[in-house]
N, C-alpha and C positions, 0 to 999 in steps of 0.2 A: 504494500500499499504506499503511496506517496505521503509524505509528511505535509502538514498544514503550512501555508505560506502566510507570514505576517508582514505588514507593512512596517517600515521603520518607526513610525509613530506607536504602533501597537507593540512592537518589540521593546521600545524604550520604556513603555508603560509596564510591560511585564517584568522587565529587569529591575525597575523601581520597587515593584511589589515583592520580588524575590530576594531583595537585598537583605531583609532581616530574617530570612528563613534559614533554617539549619538543614544539612543534608539528611534526607530520610532514607536513602539507599546507599550502601558502600560497596564498591566493586573492588575485590581483593586480587590476588595473584593469579587466579584462575580465569579472569576475564569475564566476558559476558557469556554467562551459561543460560540455559533455559530457565533455571530456578531464579536468578537475577532479573531476568527479563519479565518473569511473571510477577515478582515483587515491585518492579518499576511500573508495570501495568496497574497493579492494585493500588499503588500509591497515587498514581494519575487519577484513578477513579475516585479516590477518597479525597484528595486535595486540589486537583486540577493543575497547580503550579508546584513544582518540586525542584529540589537540588539533589544531585547525585555526585557523590565523590568517588573518583577513580584513583586507586593507589599505584597505578602503573607509572613508570617514569618517563616512558616513551611518548612523546607528543602525538606522533603519527597514529599509535595504537588508540590513545584516547580520542583523537578525532574520528577515527573508524568506529569506535564504541558509540560515540555521539550520533553519528549519521545512521548506524544500524538501529539504534533505539528509536531515533525519530521516524525512520521508514517503517520499521516493524510494528510500532505501536501507534502509528498515525498522530504523532505529536509534533508540535512546532518546536524547532530548536531555538531557543531564546538567546542563550549565551554560553560560550566555552571560555572560561578564564582560569588558567592554571589547571588544577586537578579537579575543578568543579564544573559540573554541566548543569544547566537550568533548561528544563523542559515544560512545556505547557500544553494542555489539551482540554477542551471544555468538558466540564463535568457533566456526566449523564444525568438525566432526570431521575429522581428517586421515587420508586413506588410508595405511596402512602401506607404506612403500616396500620394494622388493625387496631393496635392500642395506642396510636398516636395522640388521641385526644384525652388521654387519662390525666389525672391531676399530677402536679409535680411532686418529686420526692421530699424527703425530710430536709428541713433547713434549720440552722441554728440562729436564734434570735436573742439579742440582749434586751431586757426589760428593765426600765428604771422605775422603781416603786419609791415614791416620796413618803416620808414618815408623817403620821397623823399629828405627831407633836412637832411644832416648828422648831427650826434651828438645828435639827439633827441631819446628818448626811443621808442622802437617798441611797437606797439598797439596789444593787445591780445584780440581776438574776440572769442566767444563761439558760434559755429554754429551747427544747428541740420541738419544732412543729412538723407534724407529719402532713402528707399531702391531702388528707381528708379533714384536716383541722384548721382552725383559724385562731387568730389572737384577738381578743376583745380589747376595749380601751382600758379596761381595768387591769390588764396584764394577765388575764386568765386564758387558758387554752380550751377552746370548745370545738366540738365536732361541727364540720361545715354541714349545713342543712341542704337536703336534696331538694331540687326544685319541685313544687307541687304539680301533680298531673292534673291537667284540665279536662273538664268533661267533654266527651265526645259530642254530646247533644248540643252543648252551647256553641261548638264551632261549625255546626251545620247551618248552611244558609237555606232560608225558608223560600 
């Protein structure tokens, strides 16, 4: 498959986005193996824009690996600087998971309770609020209420 062509402006934008990234795939002495290629493909699917570090000292070998990855994985070669290769491929659309609309998981909340007697320091409590719970104004943890089901008869149009 031929790799994606980027305009110079698009390439410059991708280089800027990749500047702060760390390498996610490291290619060692064995070079570009099918397992490494599979990992690069998985990283491109997960992140879209990735850095790959090649530990080979031969620049021609690194350039060949760079071109092979871009061609085989249908990715755009963004930058090859030293032993770092930057590749980009648009991320595939993710299918919506069945349980995607569930409540968020547990979170830790700090609650500040003031003393009923004036002049004393407020008490700081660390509470864990689960996904099906809410925090009241008084600092209590309550279960979240489920929305009430509406009558089928009231929704009918006459």
